[in-house]
LUMGUTOR-666653 format. One record per residue (C-alpha): residue number from 0; x, y, z; residue in one letter. Coordinates in steps of 0.1 Angstrom, whole numbers, plus 2048, in hexadecimal, padded with zeros to 3 digits. Example, Ala and Ser with C-alpha at 12.3 -4.5 7.8 and 13.67 -1.06 7.14 Angstrom:
<pts>
+------+-----+-----+-----+------+
| resi |  px |  py |  pz | resn |
+------+-----+-----+-----+------+
|    0 | 87B | 7D3 | 84E |    A |
|    1 | 889 | 7F5 | 847 |    S |
+------+-----+-----+-----+------+
</pts>
This chain:
<pts>
+------+-----+-----+-----+------+
| resi |  px |  py |  pz | resn |
+------+-----+-----+-----+------+
|    0 | 7EA | 623 | 84D |    M |
|    1 | 7D2 | 641 | 854 |    E |
|    2 | 7AE | 63F | 859 |    T |
|    3 | 793 | 652 | 848 |    D |
|    4 | 790 | 668 | 866 |    T |
|    5 | 7B5 | 670 | 867 |    E |
|    6 | 7B6 | 676 | 841 |    T |
|    7 | 798 | 68D | 843 |    R |
|    8 | 7A8 | 6A0 | 862 |    L |
|    9 | 7C7 | 6A5 | 851 |    Y |
|   10 | 7B5 | 6B3 | 833 |    G |
|   11 | 7A3 | 6CA | 847 |    L |
|   12 | 7C3 | 6D4 | 859 |    I |
|   13 | 7D3 | 6DC | 837 |    E |
|   14 | 7B3 | 6EF | 829 |    D |
|   15 | 7B7 | 704 | 84A |    A |
|   16 | 7D9 | 70C | 844 |    H |
|   17 | 7D1 | 716 | 820 |    K |
|   18 | 7B5 | 72D | 82A |    A |
|   19 | 7CD | 73C | 846 |    L |
|   20 | 7E7 | 741 | 82A |    E |
|   21 | 7CD | 752 | 812 |    T |
|   22 | 7C3 | 769 | 82F |    V |
|   23 | 7E6 | 773 | 835 |    K |
|   24 | 7EB | 77B | 810 |    R |
|   25 | 7CB | 78E | 80D |    E |
|   26 | 7D3 | 7A3 | 82B |    K |
|   27 | 7F7 | 7A9 | 820 |    A |
|   28 | 7E6 | 7B5 | 7FF |    T |
|   29 | 7CE | 7CD | 810 |    R |
|   30 | 7EB | 7DB | 824 |    E |
|   31 | 800 | 7DF | 805 |    A |
|   32 | 7E3 | 7F0 | 7F4 |    G |
|   33 | 7DE | 809 | 812 |    R |
|   34 | 805 | 810 | 811 |    A |
|   35 | 805 | 815 | 7EC |    F |
|   36 | 7E6 | 82D | 7F0 |    A |
|   37 | 7F9 | 840 | 80C |    L |
|   38 | 819 | 844 | 7F6 |    V |
|   39 | 803 | 851 | 7D9 |    A |
|   40 | 7F3 | 868 | 7EF |    T |
|   41 | 814 | 875 | 7FC |    K |
|   42 | 821 | 878 | 7D9 |    L |
|   43 | 804 | 88E | 7CE |    D |
|   44 | 809 | 8A5 | 7EB |    E |
|   45 | 82E | 8A7 | 7E1 |    A |
|   46 | 823 | 8AD | 7BE |    R |
|   47 | 80C | 8CA | 7C8 |    L |
|   48 | 826 | 8D9 | 7DF |    W |
|   49 | 840 | 8D8 | 7C5 |    L |
|   50 | 828 | 8EA | 7AD |    G |
|   51 | 822 | 905 | 7C5 |    E |
|   52 | 846 | 909 | 7CA |    A |
|   53 | 84D | 90B | 7A6 |    L |
|   54 | 832 | 923 | 7A0 |    D |
|   55 | 840 | 93B | 7BD |    I |
|   56 | 863 | 937 | 7B0 |    A |
|   57 | 858 | 943 | 78C |    S |
|   58 | 848 | 961 | 79A |    M |
|   59 | 85B | 980 | 78C |    P |
|   60 | 85F | 990 | 7AE |    E |
|   61 | 86E | 96F | 7BD |    V |
|   62 | 886 | 96E | 79F |    A |
|   63 | 891 | 991 | 7A9 |    D |
|   64 | 898 | 985 | 7CC |    G |
|   65 | 878 | 994 | 7DE |    E |
|   66 | 862 | 97F | 7F1 |    R |
|   67 | 83E | 97A | 7E4 |    P |
+------+-----+-----+-----+------+
</pts>
């Protein structure tokens, strides 16, 4: 049979474990958010480059085979 002290100690250990898991989840969420932001930035850069490439490709002199 557990004493009150043991019960409290086990409760504190369980609470600490839950807090640690919460911290791990929050850290993972922040890291995922940073990764998502990086991917979004790279997609925006790619969209801009593609837009510029399409603009250049649609120039009449490019269509005729000349360099802009």
